[in-house]
C-alpha positions in Angstrom: 15.1 0.9 16.3 12.4 -0.2 18.2 9.6 -1.7 16.0 7.3 -3.0 18.8 3.8 -2.3 18.0 1.3 -0.3 20.1 -2.2 -1.7 21.2 -4.6 -2.5 18.4 -7.1 0.3 17.8 -10.0 -1.9 18.5 -10.6 -5.5 19.7 -14.2 -5.5 18.3 -14.7 -7.6 15.0 -18.2 -5.7 14.5 -16.3 -2.2 14.2 -15.5 -3.1 10.7 -18.9 -4.0 9.4 -18.9 -6.3 6.4 -15.5 -6.5 4.8 -15.1 -7.4 1.2 -11.5 -9.1 1.1 -10.8 -8.1 -2.6 -8.7 -10.8 -4.7 -8.0 -12.1 -7.9 -8.6 -9.8 -10.7 -7.1 -9.7 -14.3 -3.4 -8.7 -13.7 -0.5 -11.0 -14.4 -0.4 -11.4 -10.6 -3.8 -12.8 -10.3 -2.8 -16.6 -8.9 -0.8 -15.0 -6.3 -3.4 -12.5 -5.3 -6.0 -15.4 -5.0 -3.8 -17.5 -2.8 -3.0 -14.1 -0.5 -6.5 -13.4 -0.5 -7.8 -17.0 0.8 -5.2 -16.6 3.6 -6.4 -13.2 4.5 -10.0 -14.2 4.5 -9.4 -17.2 6.7 -7.6 -15.1 9.2 -10.1 -12.4 9.5 -13.0 -14.8 9.7 -11.2 -16.4 12.5 -11.0 -13.1 14.4 -14.7 -13.1 14.2 -15.0 -10.5 11.2 -17.6 -10.5 8.9 -15.5 -10.9 5.9 -16.3 -12.4 2.5 -14.3 -13.0 -1.0 -14.7 -11.0 -4.0 -12.8 -11.6 -7.1 -12.0 -8.7 -9.2 -13.3 -4.9 -9.1 -16.6 -5.6 -11.1 -17.7 -8.1 -8.8 -16.7 -5.4 -5.8 -18.9 -2.6 -7.6 -21.8 -5.1 -7.8 -21.5 -6.1 -4.2 -21.1 -2.2 -3.2 -24.2 -1.2 -5.1 -26.2 -4.0 -3.6 -25.3 -2.4 0.0 -23.2 -5.5 1.2 -19.6 -3.8 1.6 -18.8 -1.5 4.8 -15.0 -1.5 3.8 -12.4 -3.2 1.5 -9.6 -5.2 2.6 -7.4 -4.9 -1.0 -5.3 -7.7 -1.5 -5.3 -7.4 -5.3 -1.8 -7.1 -6.9 -0.6 -5.4 -9.8 -2.1 -2.9 -12.4 -4.3 -3.1 -15.3 -7.1 -4.6 -13.6 -5.2 -5.2 -10.3 -5.4 -3.0 -7.1 -2.4 -1.2 -6.9 -2.1 1.3 -9.4 -4.8 4.0 -7.9 -7.7 3.2 -9.8 -9.4 1.0 -7.5 -8.3 3.6 -4.8 -10.2 6.5 -6.6 -13.3 4.4 -7.2 -13.4 3.6 -3.8 -12.9 7.2 -2.7 -15.7 8.1 -5.0 -18.0 5.9 -3.6 -16.9 6.8 0.0 -16.1 3.2 0.9 -13.1 2.9 3.2 -9.9 0.7 2.2 -6.8 -0.7 3.3 -3.6 0.7 2.5 -2.3 3.3 0.5 -4.2 5.9 -1.5 -4.5 7.2 -5.0 -1.1 9.2 -4.9 0.7 6.4 -3.4 -0.8 3.5 -5.1 -0.3 5.1 -8.5 3.2 6.4 -8.0 4.6 3.3 -6.3 3.3 1.3 -9.4 5.3 3.3 -11.8 9.1 2.3 -10.7 10.6 5.3 -12.9 8.7 8.3 -11.3 9.0 6.6 -7.9 12.8 6.6 -8.2 12.6 10.3 -9.5 10.9 11.3 -6.3 13.4 9.7 -4.5 16.4 11.2 -5.9 14.6 14.3 -5.6 14.8 14.2 -1.8 18.2 12.6 -1.6 17.5 8.7 -1.2 19.9 6.0 -2.9 18.4 4.1 -5.7 20.3 2.5 -8.6 21.2 4.6 -11.8 18.7 4.1 -14.6 17.2 4.9 -18.1 14.0 5.0 -19.3 13.6 2.9 -22.5 10.8 4.4 -25.0 9.6 2.6 -28.1 12.5 2.6 -30.8 15.2 3.6 -28.7 18.6 2.1 -29.0 19.0 -0.3 -26.3 22.5 -0.9 -27.0 23.5 2.7 -26.8 21.5 2.8 -23.4 23.2 -0.4 -21.9 26.8 1.5 -22.7 25.4 4.4 -20.6 24.1 2.6 -17.8 27.1 -0.1 -17.8 26.9 -3.9 -17.3 25.6 -5.7 -15.5 22.2 -4.2 -15.7 18.5 -5.1 -15.0 15.8 -4.4 -17.7 12.3 -4.7 -16.4 8.7 -3.4 -17.2 8.4 -0.3 -15.1 4.6 -1.0 -13.8 4.9 -4.5 -13.0 5.6 -6.4 -9.8 6.4 -10.0 -8.3 9.3 -10.0 -10.6 7.3 -10.4 -13.7 9.3 -9.6 -17.0 12.4 -8.9 -15.4 16.1 -9.8 -16.9 19.5 -9.7 -15.6 22.0 -8.9 -18.4 25.6 -9.3 -18.2 26.4 -8.9 -21.9 25.5 -7.2 -25.2 24.2 -10.3 -26.3 21.5 -10.6 -24.0 19.9 -7.4 -24.3 17.4 -7.9 -27.5 15.7 -11.1 -25.7 15.6 -9.1 -22.3 13.9 -6.2 -24.0 11.4 -8.4 -25.8 10.3 -10.2 -22.5 9.8 -6.7 -20.8 8.1 -5.2 -23.7 5.3 -7.9 -23.3 3.9 -5.7 -20.7 2.2 -2.5 -20.5 4.0 0.7 -19.8 7.5 2.0 -20.0 10.5 -0.2 -20.1 13.1 0.4 -17.0 17.1 -0.1 -17.5 18.6 -0.4 -14.3 22.2 -0.8 -12.9 22.8 -4.0 -11.3 23.6 -3.9 -7.5 25.8 -7.0 -6.6 24.9 -7.8 -3.1 22.4 -8.7 -0.7 18.6 -8.3 -1.3 16.5 -7.0 1.4 13.0 -6.0 2.0 11.4 -3.9 4.9 7.9 -4.2 5.8 6.0 -1.0 7.0 2.8 -1.1 9.2 0.7 1.8 10.3 1.1 2.2 14.0 -0.1 4.5 16.9 -0.7 7.4 14.4 2.5 6.9 12.2 4.4 4.1 10.7 6.8 1.8 12.1 9.5 -0.4 10.0 9.5 -3.9 10.8 12.8 -6.0 11.2 14.3 -6.2 7.8 14.6 -9.5 6.0 17.4 -10.9 4.0 16.4 -13.2 1.4 19.0 -15.9 0.2 17.7 -17.7 -2.9 18.8 -21.5 -3.9 19.5 -20.0 -7.3 21.2 -16.9 -8.5 18.6 -14.5 -7.6 15.2 -14.0 -6.2 13.1 -14.6 -9.5 9.1 -15.4 -9.4 10.1 -18.9 -8.7 12.0 -18.4 -5.9 9.1 -16.1 -4.3 6.2 -18.4 -4.9 7.3 -22.0 -5.9 10.6 -22.9 -4.5 10.7 -24.1 -0.9 14.7 -23.7 -0.6 14.6 -20.0 -0.3 16.1 -18.7 2.9 14.7 -15.8 4.8 17.0 -14.2 7.5 14.9 -12.1 9.9 16.1 -9.5 11.1 18.7 -9.5 7.8 21.3 -7.1 9.5 22.2 -6.2 13.0 23.3 -3.1 14.8 23.7 0.2 12.9 23.1 -1.3 9.6 19.8 -2.7 10.6 18.5 0.8 12.0 20.0 2.4 8.8 18.2 0.1 6.3 14.7 0.6 8.2 15.1 4.2 8.6 15.8 4.5 4.7 12.9 2.2 4.0 10.4 4.2 6.1 11.6 7.5 4.5 11.2 5.9 1.1 7.9 4.7 1.8 6.6 8.1 3.3 8.1 9.9 0.3 6.4 7.9 -2.1 2.9 9.1 -0.6 2.1 5.8 0.8 0.1 4.9 3.8 -1.2 2.1 5.9 1.2 -0.7 5.3 3.7 -1.9 2.3 6.8 -3.3 1.5 10.1 -1.7 0.5 12.4 -3.6 -1.6 16.1 -2.6 -1.0 19.5 -3.9 -2.3 22.9 -3.7 -0.5 26.0 -3.5 -2.3 28.3 -6.2 -1.5 31.6 -4.0 -1.9 30.5 -0.7 -0.3 27.9 -1.8 2.0 25.7 1.1 0.7 21.9 0.7 0.6 19.9 1.0 -2.6 16.1 1.3 -2.8 14.3 -0.8 -5.6 10.4 -0.3 -5.3 7.7 -0.2 -2.9 4.7 -2.7 -2.6 1.6 -1.3 -1.4 -0.2 -4.4 -1.3 2.1 -7.3 -0.3 1.5 -10.9 -0.8 0.3 -12.7 1.7 1.0 -16.1 0.9 3.0 -18.6 2.8 6.0 -17.6 1.2 5.4 -14.0 1.8 7.7 -11.4 3.5 5.6 -8.8 5.5 4.1 -11.9 8.0 7.5 -13.0 8.6 8.8 -9.8 9.6 5.6 -9.1 11.8 6.2 -12.5 13.7 9.5 -11.0 14.7 7.8 -8.2 16.7 4.9 -10.4 18.2 2.2 -10.1 15.8 1.0 -13.6 14.1 -0.7 -14.0 10.8 -4.1 -13.2 12.1 -3.0 -10.2 14.4 -1.3 -8.7 11.0 -4.5 -8.9 9.1 -6.4 -7.2 11.8 -3.7 -4.4 12.1 -4.0 -4.0 8.3 -7.8 -4.1 8.3 -7.5 -1.3 11.0 -5.7 0.7 8.4 -9.2 1.4 7.2 -10.7 2.9 10.1 
């Protein structure tokens, strides 16, 4: 599958006007967002864009009211004060301020892992079997239905926050207690044993292109928060696959992204079962990280777009 990018829509930094790089916020992913935001701000300014930092949605509203904002580069992560759950997007739509990335529908749906899975299953896309856990549900009975090993996680968090891998009945209660610290429903999901991969999606030429896949090889047992943002020994292989398998994962990721109503840019996380080679969709990230450890920049480099060029391309999604 060809992932070469077409020419940018503009080469004039003044075409964007004043750009608020929205970062930080109050979600559990605040520190990651601040790191991403600083990198994006520096990249845009290096290309001549009149960009400035804004920390959180209330400060953004103040800047908009003061007439200082022509468009928003959204690099807030998470929900409930983050920028990925559709609330920010609805606000900016109402205020008629253009912004990067997915709109209300794609943002809100993708932040809810359970409802994203329901959409994927309705159109025949593969995702691990699961059960929704409500307050007071018998988690041990649910685990017998899903089968061990399994994953328990908050339905509406990202960056591996609140996730546990459970291999036996003894670990269930602690896993549920951890996930329940976060708002929203809980998701119990079959654990796919195999390779963890991710596929970046970027608007290009009137549609979207799937960037080369990345296979993630953490030093530890799995790709947790520490492996994502702290450890220096996680390996990233790009492209993660070759031949027909690479074509297949990129096609599935692109279909998943568009089925969830997403647009602009994002990242689709996928597991590949070691025994069968089958792919299983996990989630869509509509405002992926842009830190030194982040994955979309690594994939973009494979098609000739350095970090500054990637930030420019993402900013173009607001035009």
